[in-house]
C-alpha positions as CSV (number, residue, x, y, z in Angstrom):
1,M,38.1,-13.5,65.2
2,S,39.5,-12.9,68.8
3,T,43.0,-14.0,69.7
4,T,41.7,-16.3,72.3
5,L,39.3,-18.0,69.9
6,R,41.9,-18.3,67.1
7,T,44.5,-19.7,69.5
8,L,42.2,-22.3,71.0
9,T,40.8,-23.6,67.8
10,K,44.1,-23.8,66.0
11,A,45.7,-25.6,68.9
12,V,42.9,-28.2,68.9
13,A,43.1,-28.5,65.1
14,A,46.9,-29.2,65.3
15,V,46.4,-31.9,67.9
16,T,43.6,-33.6,66.0
17,L,45.2,-33.4,62.6
18,A,47.4,-36.4,63.4
19,A,44.4,-38.4,64.4
20,A,42.5,-37.4,61.3
21,S,45.3,-38.8,59.1
22,T,44.7,-42.4,60.4
23,F,41.4,-42.8,58.6
24,V,39.8,-42.2,55.2
25,M,36.2,-41.4,54.5
26,A,34.1,-40.0,51.8
27,G,34.1,-36.2,51.9
28,E,31.1,-34.7,53.7
29,K,29.8,-31.2,53.2
30,W,27.5,-29.9,55.9
31,D,25.3,-26.7,55.7
32,M,25.1,-24.8,59.0
33,P,22.3,-22.1,59.0
34,M,22.5,-19.4,61.7
35,A,20.2,-16.5,62.5
36,Y,22.8,-13.9,63.4
37,N,25.0,-11.7,61.1
38,D,28.7,-12.2,60.4
39,G,29.7,-9.6,63.0
40,N,28.1,-11.4,65.9
41,F,30.4,-13.3,68.2
42,H,28.3,-16.5,68.0
43,T,28.7,-16.5,64.2
44,Q,32.4,-15.8,64.4
45,N,32.8,-18.6,66.9
46,A,30.9,-21.0,64.6
47,K,33.0,-20.1,61.7
48,A,36.2,-20.7,63.7
49,F,34.8,-24.1,64.7
50,A,33.9,-25.0,61.1
51,E,37.4,-24.0,60.0
52,A,39.0,-26.1,62.7
53,V,36.9,-29.1,61.8
54,K,37.9,-28.8,58.2
55,V,41.6,-28.6,59.1
56,A,41.5,-31.4,61.7
57,T,39.8,-33.8,59.3
58,G,42.0,-32.9,56.4
59,G,39.1,-31.4,54.5
60,E,37.0,-34.6,54.8
61,L,34.3,-32.8,56.8
62,D,33.5,-29.3,55.5
63,I,31.0,-27.2,57.4
64,R,29.7,-24.2,55.5
65,V,28.2,-21.5,57.7
66,H,25.2,-19.5,56.4
67,S,24.7,-16.5,58.6
68,G,22.0,-13.9,59.0
69,G,19.1,-16.3,58.2
70,S,20.3,-16.5,54.6
71,L,19.7,-20.2,54.2
72,F,16.8,-20.7,56.8
73,K,15.2,-18.1,59.0
74,G,15.9,-18.4,62.7
75,S,12.5,-19.9,63.3
76,E,13.1,-22.6,60.6
77,I,16.6,-23.8,61.6
78,K,15.8,-26.4,64.1
79,R,13.1,-28.0,61.9
80,A,15.5,-27.9,58.9
81,V,18.2,-29.9,60.8
82,Q,15.7,-32.3,62.3
83,T,14.4,-33.3,58.9
84,G,17.9,-33.4,57.2
85,Q,17.4,-30.3,55.0
86,A,20.6,-29.0,56.8
87,Q,23.0,-31.2,58.7
88,I,24.0,-28.8,61.5
89,G,22.6,-25.6,62.9
90,E,22.5,-23.1,65.7
91,R,19.5,-21.5,67.5
92,I,18.8,-19.7,70.7
93,L,17.7,-22.5,73.0
94,S,14.6,-21.0,74.6
95,A,13.0,-20.3,71.2
96,H,11.8,-23.9,71.4
97,A,10.2,-23.8,74.8
98,N,6.8,-24.0,73.2
99,E,7.8,-27.6,72.1
100,S,9.0,-28.6,75.6
101,P,9.5,-26.5,78.8
102,V,12.9,-28.0,79.2
103,F,14.1,-25.9,76.3
104,G,13.5,-22.9,78.5
105,F,15.7,-23.8,81.5
106,D,18.1,-21.0,80.7
107,S,15.3,-18.4,80.7
108,V,13.9,-18.9,84.1
109,P,14.2,-15.4,85.4
110,F,17.1,-14.7,87.9
111,L,18.0,-18.4,88.2
112,A,21.4,-17.9,86.6
113,T,22.6,-14.3,86.5
114,S,26.4,-14.7,85.9
115,F,28.6,-16.6,83.5
116,E,29.6,-19.0,86.2
117,Q,26.0,-19.7,87.2
118,S,25.0,-20.1,83.5
119,N,27.7,-22.7,83.0
120,Q,26.7,-24.6,86.1
121,L,23.0,-24.5,85.1
122,M,24.0,-25.9,81.6
123,D,26.0,-28.7,83.3
124,A,23.0,-29.6,85.5
125,A,20.6,-29.6,82.6
126,K,22.7,-31.4,80.1
127,P,21.6,-35.0,80.9
128,T,17.9,-34.2,80.7
129,F,18.4,-31.8,77.7
130,E,20.4,-34.4,75.6
131,K,17.7,-37.0,76.1
132,L,15.1,-34.5,74.9
133,L,17.2,-33.6,71.9
134,S,17.5,-37.3,71.0
135,K,13.7,-37.5,70.8
136,H,13.9,-34.5,68.4
137,N,16.4,-36.4,66.2
138,L,19.2,-34.1,67.2
139,V,22.6,-34.4,68.9
140,L,24.1,-31.6,71.0
141,L,27.5,-30.3,70.1
142,Y,28.0,-27.2,72.2
143,S,26.3,-24.2,73.8
144,V,27.4,-20.6,74.4
145,P,25.7,-18.0,76.6
146,W,24.9,-14.5,75.7
147,P,26.0,-11.7,78.1
148,P,23.4,-11.0,80.8
149,G,20.1,-9.7,79.6
150,G,19.1,-6.0,80.1
151,F,16.0,-4.1,79.4
152,Y,15.8,-1.7,76.4
153,A,13.3,1.1,76.3
154,K,12.6,4.4,74.5
155,K,11.7,6.1,77.7
156,E,12.7,6.2,81.4
157,L,11.3,3.3,83.4
158,N,10.8,3.7,87.1
159,S,8.5,0.8,87.8
160,G,6.8,-2.1,86.0
161,A,3.8,0.1,85.6
162,D,5.7,2.2,83.0
163,M,5.6,-0.8,80.7
164,K,1.8,-0.8,80.4
165,G,0.8,-0.8,76.7
166,V,4.4,-0.8,75.4
167,K,5.0,-2.9,72.3
168,F,7.5,-5.4,73.6
169,R,9.6,-7.6,71.2
170,S,9.4,-11.3,72.2
171,Y,11.5,-14.1,70.8
172,N,10.4,-17.0,73.0
173,S,7.6,-17.9,75.4
174,A,9.5,-16.4,78.4
175,T,9.8,-12.9,76.9
176,A,6.2,-13.1,75.8
177,R,5.1,-14.0,79.3
178,M,7.2,-11.3,80.9
179,A,5.6,-8.8,78.6
180,E,2.1,-10.0,79.6
181,L,2.9,-9.9,83.3
182,S,4.2,-6.4,83.1
183,G,1.2,-5.1,81.1
184,A,3.2,-4.7,77.8
185,V,2.0,-6.0,74.5
186,P,4.2,-8.9,73.2
187,V,5.2,-8.8,69.5
188,Q,7.1,-11.8,68.0
189,V,10.2,-10.5,66.2
190,E,13.2,-12.4,65.0
191,A,16.7,-10.9,65.6
192,S,17.2,-10.4,61.9
193,E,14.0,-8.3,61.8
194,L,14.6,-6.3,64.9
195,S,16.0,-3.1,63.3
196,Q,13.1,-2.8,61.0
197,A,10.6,-3.5,63.8
198,L,12.1,-0.7,65.9
199,S,12.3,1.8,63.0
200,T,8.6,1.2,62.1
201,G,7.3,1.2,65.6
202,V,6.3,-2.5,65.6
203,A,8.4,-2.9,68.7
204,E,9.4,-0.3,71.3
205,S,11.2,-2.3,74.0
206,F,12.8,-5.7,74.6
207,I,15.0,-7.7,76.9
208,S,18.4,-8.8,75.5
209,S,22.1,-8.5,76.1
210,G,24.3,-5.6,75.0
211,A,25.3,-7.7,72.0
212,T,21.9,-7.4,70.4
213,G,21.7,-3.7,71.0
214,Y,25.2,-3.2,69.5
215,D,24.6,-5.5,66.5
216,R,21.3,-3.8,65.6
217,K,22.4,-0.2,66.5
218,V,19.3,0.2,68.6
219,W,20.5,3.7,69.8
220,E,19.0,4.9,66.5
221,H,15.5,4.2,68.0
222,L,15.8,3.6,71.8
223,T,17.2,5.7,74.6
224,H,17.6,3.5,77.7
225,W,19.2,0.2,78.7
226,Y,18.7,-1.1,82.3
227,D,21.1,-3.8,83.6
228,V,18.7,-6.1,85.2
229,K,20.7,-9.4,84.6
230,V,17.4,-11.3,84.3
231,W,19.1,-14.3,82.6
232,L,21.9,-15.4,80.3
233,P,20.1,-17.1,77.4
234,R,22.2,-19.7,75.5
235,N,22.6,-20.5,71.8
236,Y,23.2,-24.2,71.1
237,V,24.7,-26.0,68.1
238,F,23.1,-29.3,67.1
239,V,23.4,-32.0,64.5
240,N,21.0,-34.1,62.7
241,K,21.2,-37.6,64.3
242,Q,21.5,-39.5,61.0
243,A,24.3,-37.1,59.8
244,W,26.1,-37.6,63.1
245,E,25.8,-41.4,63.1
246,A,27.1,-41.5,59.5
247,L,30.5,-40.1,60.7
248,D,33.0,-42.7,61.8
249,E,34.2,-42.8,65.4
250,N,37.4,-40.9,64.8
251,T,35.6,-38.1,63.1
252,Q,33.0,-37.9,65.9
253,N,35.8,-37.7,68.5
254,I,37.5,-34.8,66.6
255,V,34.2,-32.9,66.3
256,K,33.5,-33.5,70.0
257,G,36.9,-32.2,71.0
258,L,36.5,-29.1,68.9
259,S,33.0,-28.6,70.2
260,L,34.3,-28.5,73.7
261,M,36.9,-25.9,72.7
262,A,34.3,-23.9,70.8
263,E,32.1,-23.8,73.9
264,K,34.9,-22.6,76.1
265,A,36.2,-20.1,73.5
266,G,32.7,-18.7,72.8
267,T,31.9,-18.4,76.5
268,A,35.2,-16.6,77.1
269,R,34.5,-14.2,74.2
270,S,31.0,-13.5,75.5
271,E,32.4,-12.6,78.9
272,Q,35.1,-10.4,77.4
273,L,32.6,-8.5,75.3
274,A,29.9,-8.1,77.9
275,G,31.2,-4.8,79.4
276,W,32.4,-3.5,76.0
277,Y,28.9,-3.8,74.5
278,I,27.5,-1.7,77.4
279,E,30.2,0.9,76.9
280,Q,29.3,1.1,73.2
281,L,25.6,1.6,74.0
282,A,26.6,4.5,76.3
283,A,29.1,5.9,73.8
284,H,26.2,6.2,71.2
285,G,24.1,8.2,73.6
286,M,22.0,5.7,75.4
287,Q,21.3,6.1,79.1
288,V,22.9,2.9,80.7
289,G,22.7,1.8,84.3
290,P,21.1,-0.5,86.8
291,A,17.3,-0.6,87.3
292,G,15.9,1.4,90.2
293,E,14.7,-0.2,93.4
294,K,11.0,-0.2,92.4
295,L,11.6,-1.5,88.9
296,S,14.0,-4.2,90.2
297,A,11.4,-5.3,92.8
298,D,8.6,-5.4,90.1
299,F,10.8,-7.5,87.8
300,K,11.7,-9.8,90.7
301,Q,8.0,-10.4,91.4
302,I,7.4,-11.2,87.8
303,G,10.4,-13.6,87.9
304,D,9.0,-15.4,90.9
305,T,5.7,-16.0,89.1
306,M,7.4,-17.2,86.0
307,T,9.7,-19.6,88.0
308,K,6.7,-21.2,89.6
309,E,4.9,-21.5,86.2
310,W,8.0,-23.1,84.6
311,L,8.3,-25.7,87.3
312,E,4.6,-26.6,86.9
313,Q,5.0,-26.9,83.2
314,A,8.4,-28.8,83.2
315,G,7.3,-31.2,86.0
316,A,9.8,-33.8,87.1
317,D,12.4,-32.9,84.4
318,G,12.4,-29.3,85.5
319,Q,12.7,-30.2,89.2
320,A,15.6,-32.6,88.4
321,I,17.4,-29.7,86.6
322,L,16.9,-27.3,89.5
323,D,17.9,-29.9,92.1
324,A,21.1,-30.7,90.2
325,Y,21.9,-27.0,89.8
326,R,21.3,-26.1,93.4
327,K,23.5,-28.9,94.8
């Protein structure tokens, strides 16, 4: 766990421990499935959050983190929490864009390309997003962005035309659509299955941050990473509405306070690691650098098409998010 994360969570736990001592409730144990392995910074952040909640509530709320898809696969987590099979979970937000376009607001290409912009976009989307989650029987706790997304490949890319026929790993509707528009072949692959997909040739390319490349040691199969900064996808942590409402007000306030700190600490950690991940890709032999002029222009054209399509699909909700973000 990073020093920043440890300091923030323990500080909040110390402050809230006094508040926790003013109430008594039956002990609650919550299961928290996650798709990413223990070494991933999102998982580390969630474990620190869970530890702080346990301390701050005097052990009356115990959140047990199940990493690496060990309890539910990534694609199953949201449904498991909605239906009460698990009380709390984490998932990459845009994975659910097929349920509602609003889930894909963070994956509109080139809309938010820095941490500051990503946070501003999240703030703008939150009112609309929380209403949507309520309809899905969920309550939002916090959200943390990944570092900016880059383009992984096993060959040099000079233009979008070089992507024709390439098997492209997709994890949401946006990455699948980007593959289609570039002439690549989209292949649905979960993060936990990425290494195997690359080693067997099921996937040959994908868009993601340096974190994914480092976690999965993609240098064993791929050769290039292009820093296109297409978006900063976000993971979000959500709670089953009935489980949330079963907590008394004091406990809810403690969890809310720790959620705010987890969001800030996780975002700070993501920003700290962004450059380091890229350095690690280069250190393991990958060619790392910005996309060339032609490749950047082709991606931008694809991005313009996808932005228009997203607005058409998201309708008034999407326009409200963009208007609030651009103010």
